C-alpha positions as CSV (number, residue, x, y, z in Angstrom):
1,X,0.4,21.9,22.2
2,X,0.6,18.7,24.3
3,X,0.7,15.5,22.3
4,X,0.2,12.1,24.1
5,X,1.6,9.3,21.9
6,X,0.5,5.7,22.4
7,X,2.5,2.8,20.8
8,X,3.6,-0.7,21.4
9,X,7.2,0.2,22.0
10,X,9.4,3.2,22.7
11,X,12.6,4.0,20.8
12,X,12.9,0.5,19.3
13,X,11.6,-1.1,16.2
14,X,10.4,1.0,13.2
15,X,7.4,2.6,15.0
16,X,9.5,3.3,18.1
17,X,12.1,5.2,16.1
18,X,9.4,7.1,14.2
19,X,7.8,8.5,17.3
20,X,11.3,9.5,18.6
21,X,12.0,11.3,15.3
22,X,8.7,13.2,15.5
23,X,9.6,14.3,19.0
24,X,13.1,15.3,18.0
25,X,11.9,17.6,15.1
26,X,8.9,19.1,16.9
27,X,10.2,19.5,20.5
28,X,10.3,23.2,20.1
29,X,6.6,23.3,19.0
30,X,5.0,20.5,21.1
31,X,5.2,18.9,24.5
32,X,5.3,15.1,24.1
33,X,4.3,12.4,26.5
34,X,4.8,8.7,25.5
35,X,2.7,5.7,26.6
36,X,3.9,2.3,25.5
37,X,3.2,-1.4,26.1
38,X,6.7,-2.8,26.3
39,X,10.1,-1.3,26.9
40,X,12.0,0.6,29.6
41,X,10.4,1.5,32.9
42,X,8.4,4.7,33.2
43,X,10.6,7.8,33.5
44,X,9.9,11.5,33.0
45,X,7.6,11.9,30.0
46,X,7.7,8.1,29.3
47,X,4.9,5.9,30.8
48,X,4.9,2.1,30.5
49,X,1.5,0.6,31.0
50,X,2.5,-3.1,31.3
51,X,5.5,-5.1,32.6
52,X,6.6,-8.3,30.8
53,X,4.4,-10.6,33.0
54,X,1.2,-8.5,32.3
55,X,2.1,-8.5,28.6
56,X,2.5,-12.3,28.6
57,X,-0.8,-12.8,30.4
58,X,-2.8,-10.7,28.0
59,X,-1.0,-12.2,25.0
60,X,-2.1,-15.7,26.2
61,X,-5.6,-14.5,27.0
62,X,-6.0,-13.0,23.5
63,X,-5.1,-16.3,22.0
64,X,-7.4,-18.3,24.3
65,X,-10.4,-16.1,23.7
66,X,-9.8,-15.1,20.1
67,X,-10.0,-11.4,21.1
68,X,-6.8,-10.0,19.8
69,X,-7.5,-6.3,20.5
70,X,-10.3,-6.5,23.1
71,X,-8.5,-7.7,26.2
72,X,-6.0,-5.6,28.2
73,X,-8.6,-4.6,30.7
74,X,-6.4,-3.4,33.6
75,X,-3.7,-1.9,31.4
76,X,-6.2,0.0,29.3
77,X,-7.9,1.3,32.5
78,X,-4.4,2.5,33.6
79,X,-3.8,4.1,30.2
80,X,-7.2,5.9,30.3
81,X,-6.5,7.1,33.8
82,X,-3.2,8.5,32.7
83,X,-4.7,10.3,29.7
84,X,-7.3,11.9,32.0
85,X,-4.4,13.1,34.3
86,X,-2.3,14.5,31.5
87,X,-5.2,16.3,29.7
88,X,-3.4,16.3,26.3
89,X,-4.5,18.5,23.4
90,X,-3.9,15.6,21.0
91,X,-3.7,11.9,21.4
92,X,-1.7,10.1,18.7
93,X,-2.3,6.4,18.3
94,X,0.4,4.5,16.4
95,X,0.6,0.7,17.0
96,X,-0.7,-0.4,20.4
97,X,-1.2,-3.9,19.1
98,X,0.4,-6.4,21.4
99,X,-2.7,-7.3,23.3
100,X,-2.3,-5.0,26.3
101,X,-4.4,-2.2,24.9
102,X,-8.1,-2.7,24.4
103,X,-8.3,-0.7,21.2
104,X,-12.1,-0.4,20.8
105,X,-12.4,0.7,24.5
106,X,-9.7,3.3,24.1
107,X,-11.1,4.7,20.9
108,X,-14.6,4.8,22.5
109,X,-13.2,6.7,25.5
110,X,-11.4,9.3,23.2
111,X,-14.6,9.7,21.2
112,X,-16.9,10.1,24.2
113,X,-14.6,12.7,25.7
114,X,-14.1,14.5,22.4
115,X,-10.3,14.3,22.6
116,X,-8.7,15.2,19.3
117,X,-7.1,12.1,18.0
118,X,-4.6,11.1,15.2
119,X,-4.5,7.5,14.2
120,X,-1.6,6.2,12.1
121,X,-2.2,3.1,10.1
122,X,1.2,1.5,10.2
123,X,-0.6,-1.8,9.7
124,X,-4.2,-2.7,8.7
125,X,-5.8,-3.7,12.1
126,X,-7.6,-0.4,12.7
127,X,-9.7,-0.6,9.6
128,X,-9.9,-4.4,9.3
129,X,-10.8,-4.7,13.0
130,X,-8.6,-7.8,13.1
131,X,-5.8,-8.3,10.7
132,X,-2.4,-6.5,10.7
133,X,-2.2,-7.8,7.1
134,X,-5.4,-8.9,5.4
135,X,-3.5,-10.1,2.3
136,X,-6.0,-11.0,-0.5
137,X,-9.0,-11.2,1.8
138,X,-11.6,-8.5,1.4
139,X,-14.0,-9.5,4.1
140,X,-13.1,-6.4,6.0
141,X,-15.0,-4.3,3.4
142,X,-18.3,-6.0,4.3
143,X,-17.9,-7.5,7.7
144,X,-15.5,-10.2,9.0
145,X,-16.3,-13.8,10.1
146,X,-15.4,-17.3,9.1
147,X,-11.8,-16.1,8.9
148,X,-9.5,-18.0,6.6
149,X,-6.4,-17.0,8.6
150,X,-7.4,-17.1,12.3
151,X,-6.4,-20.7,12.9
152,X,-3.2,-20.8,10.9
153,X,0.2,-21.2,12.7
154,X,1.0,-17.6,12.1
155,X,-2.1,-16.3,14.0
156,X,-2.4,-19.0,16.7
157,X,-5.9,-18.3,17.9
158,X,-8.3,-20.9,19.3
159,X,-11.6,-19.3,18.4
160,X,-12.8,-17.2,15.5
161,X,-14.1,-14.0,17.0
162,X,-13.4,-11.9,14.0
163,X,-17.0,-10.9,13.4
164,X,-17.4,-9.7,16.9
165,X,-14.0,-7.8,16.8
166,X,-15.0,-6.1,13.4
167,X,-18.3,-4.9,14.8
168,X,-16.8,-3.7,18.0
169,X,-14.1,-1.7,16.2
170,X,-16.8,-0.2,13.8
171,X,-19.0,0.8,16.7
172,X,-16.0,2.5,18.4
173,X,-15.3,4.6,15.3
174,X,-19.0,5.4,14.4
175,X,-19.6,9.1,15.1
176,X,-16.0,9.9,16.0
177,X,-15.6,13.4,14.5
178,X,-12.4,14.7,16.2
179,X,-10.1,12.2,14.5
180,X,-7.7,12.2,11.5
181,X,-6.6,8.9,10.0
182,X,-3.0,9.0,8.7
183,X,-1.9,6.3,6.2
184,X,1.8,5.6,5.8
185,X,1.4,5.0,2.0
186,X,-1.2,5.7,-0.7
187,X,-1.9,2.0,-0.9
188,X,-2.9,1.9,2.8
189,X,-5.2,4.9,2.3
190,X,-6.9,3.2,-0.6
191,X,-7.5,0.1,1.6
192,X,-8.7,2.2,4.6
193,X,-11.2,4.0,2.4
194,X,-12.8,0.7,1.4
195,X,-13.6,-0.2,5.0
196,X,-16.9,0.6,6.7
197,X,-15.0,0.6,10.0
198,X,-13.4,4.0,9.3
199,X,-15.9,5.3,6.8
200,X,-16.2,9.1,6.6
201,X,-13.1,9.7,8.7
202,X,-10.8,12.4,7.4
203,X,-7.7,10.8,5.8
204,X,-4.3,11.9,4.8
205,X,-1.0,10.2,3.7
206,X,2.2,10.9,5.7
207,X,5.1,8.7,4.6
208,X,7.3,7.3,7.3
209,X,10.6,9.2,7.6
210,X,14.2,8.2,8.4
211,X,17.3,10.1,9.5
212,X,18.7,11.2,6.1
213,X,21.0,13.8,7.6
214,X,23.1,11.6,9.9
215,X,22.5,8.0,8.9
216,X,20.8,7.0,5.6
217,X,22.8,8.5,2.8
218,X,25.7,7.0,0.6
219,X,28.5,6.1,3.0
220,X,32.2,5.5,2.3
221,X,33.1,2.2,4.0
222,X,35.6,-0.7,3.9
223,X,32.8,-3.1,4.8
224,X,33.2,-5.0,1.5
225,X,36.8,-5.9,2.3
226,X,35.9,-6.8,5.9
227,X,33.5,-9.3,4.4
228,X,36.1,-10.6,2.0
229,X,34.1,-9.5,-1.0
230,X,36.4,-8.7,-4.0
231,X,36.2,-5.3,-5.7
232,X,33.9,-5.5,-8.7
233,X,31.9,-8.3,-7.2
234,X,28.1,-7.7,-7.5
235,X,26.2,-7.7,-4.2
236,X,22.5,-8.1,-3.6
237,X,21.2,-7.1,-0.2
238,X,18.1,-8.4,1.6
239,X,17.1,-6.7,4.8
240,X,14.4,-8.3,6.9
241,X,13.1,-8.6,10.4
242,X,13.5,-12.3,10.2
243,X,15.0,-14.7,7.7
244,X,13.4,-18.1,7.3
245,X,13.2,-20.8,4.6
246,X,9.5,-21.6,5.5
247,X,7.2,-21.0,2.6
248,X,4.5,-19.6,4.9
249,X,6.7,-16.9,6.2
250,X,5.4,-13.5,4.9
251,X,8.9,-12.0,4.6
252,X,9.6,-14.5,1.8
253,X,13.1,-15.6,2.8
254,X,12.7,-18.8,0.8
255,X,12.6,-16.7,-2.4
256,X,16.0,-15.2,-1.6
257,X,17.4,-18.8,-1.2
258,X,15.9,-19.8,-4.6
259,X,17.1,-16.5,-6.2
260,X,20.6,-17.0,-4.9
261,X,20.7,-20.6,-6.3
262,X,19.7,-19.2,-9.7
263,X,22.4,-16.5,-9.6
264,X,25.6,-18.3,-8.2
265,X,28.0,-15.5,-9.4
266,X,26.3,-12.9,-7.2
267,X,26.9,-12.5,-3.4
268,X,23.7,-12.2,-1.4
269,X,23.9,-10.5,2.0
270,X,21.0,-11.2,4.4
271,X,20.6,-8.7,7.3
272,X,18.1,-9.9,9.8
273,X,17.5,-12.4,12.6
274,X,18.0,-15.9,11.2
275,X,15.3,-18.5,11.9
276,X,17.1,-21.2,9.8
277,X,17.5,-24.5,11.6
278,X,20.3,-25.6,9.2
279,X,22.5,-23.1,7.4
280,X,23.9,-25.9,5.3
281,X,20.8,-25.9,3.2
282,X,21.4,-22.4,1.8
283,X,23.6,-21.7,-1.3
284,X,27.2,-20.9,-0.6
285,X,26.9,-17.4,-2.2
286,X,24.5,-16.3,0.7
287,X,26.1,-14.7,3.7
288,X,23.8,-14.5,6.8
289,X,24.9,-11.3,8.6
290,X,22.3,-11.5,11.4
291,X,20.5,-8.7,13.1
292,X,22.1,-5.2,12.7
293,X,20.9,-2.8,15.4
294,X,23.5,-0.1,14.6
295,X,21.7,2.0,12.0
296,X,24.9,3.6,10.7
297,X,26.3,0.1,10.0
298,X,23.0,-0.8,8.3
299,X,23.5,2.2,6.0
300,X,26.9,0.9,5.2
301,X,25.4,-2.4,4.0
302,X,23.0,-0.5,1.8
303,X,25.9,1.5,0.5
304,X,28.0,-1.5,-0.6
305,X,25.1,-3.3,-2.3
306,X,24.3,-2.9,-6.0
307,X,20.6,-3.7,-5.4
308,X,18.3,-4.3,-2.5
309,X,15.8,-7.1,-3.0
310,X,12.5,-7.4,-1.0
311,X,10.4,-10.6,-1.1
312,X,7.6,-9.8,1.4
313,X,4.1,-11.0,0.7
314,X,2.7,-7.8,2.2
315,X,4.1,-4.5,3.5
316,X,2.1,-1.4,4.4
317,X,5.2,0.8,3.7
318,X,8.5,-0.9,3.2
319,X,11.1,0.9,5.3
320,X,14.0,-0.9,3.6
321,X,12.8,0.6,0.3
322,X,13.3,4.2,1.7
323,X,16.5,3.3,3.4
324,X,18.1,1.7,0.4
325,X,17.1,4.5,-2.0
326,X,18.5,7.1,0.4
327,X,21.8,5.2,0.4
328,X,21.8,5.4,-3.4
329,X,20.9,1.7,-4.0
330,X,18.1,0.7,-6.4
331,X,15.4,-1.7,-5.3
332,X,13.9,-4.8,-6.9
333,X,10.9,-6.4,-5.1
334,X,7.7,-8.3,-5.3
335,X,4.5,-6.2,-5.4
336,X,3.5,-6.1,-1.8
337,X,1.1,-3.2,-1.5
338,X,2.9,-0.3,0.2
339,X,6.4,-0.5,-1.3
340,X,5.4,0.1,-4.9
341,X,3.2,3.0,-3.9
342,X,6.0,4.9,-2.0
343,X,9.1,4.0,-4.1
344,X,10.9,6.2,-6.7
345,X,9.7,4.5,-9.9
346,X,12.7,5.2,-12.0
347,X,15.0,3.5,-9.5
348,X,12.8,0.6,-8.6
349,X,11.3,-2.5,-10.2
350,X,8.3,-4.5,-8.8
351,X,7.1,-7.8,-10.2
352,X,4.2,-10.0,-9.3
353,X,4.5,-11.8,-6.0
354,X,6.0,-15.2,-6.2
355,X,7.2,-14.9,-9.8
356,X,10.9,-15.8,-9.2
357,X,11.8,-15.8,-12.9
358,X,10.5,-12.2,-13.2
359,X,12.4,-11.3,-10.0
360,X,15.6,-12.7,-11.4
361,X,15.1,-10.9,-14.7
362,X,14.6,-7.5,-13.0
363,X,17.7,-8.1,-10.8
364,X,19.8,-8.8,-13.9
365,X,18.4,-5.7,-15.7
366,X,19.2,-3.4,-12.8
367,X,22.5,-4.8,-11.5
368,X,24.5,-2.2,-13.3
369,X,22.2,0.8,-12.6
370,X,24.0,2.0,-9.5
371,X,27.4,2.2,-11.2
372,X,25.8,4.6,-13.7
373,X,24.3,6.9,-11.0
374,X,26.0,9.8,-9.3
375,X,24.1,11.3,-6.4
376,X,20.8,11.9,-8.2
377,X,19.0,8.9,-6.6
378,X,20.1,9.7,-3.0
379,X,19.3,13.4,-3.4
380,X,15.8,12.7,-4.5
381,X,15.2,10.0,-1.9
382,X,16.6,11.9,1.0
383,X,14.3,14.8,0.3
384,X,11.2,12.5,0.0
385,X,11.9,10.2,3.0
386,X,13.4,12.7,5.4
387,X,12.1,12.4,9.0
388,X,12.0,16.2,9.1
389,X,9.5,16.1,6.2
390,X,7.5,13.5,8.0
391,X,7.5,15.5,11.3
392,X,6.4,18.7,9.5
393,X,3.5,16.9,7.9
394,X,2.4,15.5,11.3
395,X,2.6,19.0,12.8
396,X,0.2,20.3,10.1
397,X,-2.2,17.5,11.1
398,X,-1.8,18.3,14.8
399,X,-2.3,22.0,14.1
400,X,-5.4,21.5,12.0
401,X,-7.1,19.4,14.7
402,X,-6.0,21.9,17.4
403,X,-7.3,24.9,15.6
404,X,-10.5,23.2,14.7
405,X,-11.4,22.7,18.4
406,X,-9.9,25.8,20.0
């Protein structure tokens, strides 16, 4: 079975690692070809459709026209030509969402040529037609337009073309029968099923997996002493793509700063790229570690923490929830959609978004939980979030589509 995978990146970021894990576990059952928008040059079974200059051009064009997913003309033509040449049994679309893939055009091509397709909803843009995160807005359930978000600094578009994009995405999916929609969490599936864009499409949930055999499990480490943290000192960990004190930042870094100020006896470790202009504004009990690209080292940070705290406004999955639990560390977080739907309830606590007092109370209530646990938490988590489990479930999806059409 030949599977052609399309994603924004290859072997980097969360989705890049996921597609590599699928290949690793299914290489004896499937032949994989990878198409991606940004990353290393084409080589072997890897095909890059855009260089950095083409990517920048279409990024700017998308913002000038307001068409986030409907530009990428030359690169999408190149991708379609490559698909025709490869003649895959399955095309698997992950996140081709950095403006160099014209998503409605690509989906229309796959539909018209009756190519079996798997679409993974890592974000919300397939079924909203526009937004990677729709937040509290429910316009995608009836038809977008007059968007409340399109002109904010986070989106940076000059025109509101959301009504056109929504209709175009819906038209692309209408009548597409050879497709399975995979949601990374039960919450995402519930959202997708409310959208007319993907109405009637077969849907399943496959949770994102991580390497629980070699990386994410409880680890013995002297990291605490390296960081000059005394034995017995309670540690709260915050893992994020970017850490900022801006209140509009959806990762909610400013809540970590407020929480640390309320809990001066606790050490807060922040792993992630820092966007702070002035570190002097944060409490002295906050240590900014910066970006950690070594996954084994990241697992050590989870292992020395007593609790991992998430403060995102919205997450479709919450990879740090899975990683933390597999390392034996409980989780406290704001309700953000995906995380509370994939977490192990008995080792996690979720409070209403923005309620800093409730967040502090939950942290205090769960600070001693880890010291009372043996390996029961990590054993349950490693089984649930294993990349092998994820790959096996994707294989069943592939196999079902392949058998249906052969």
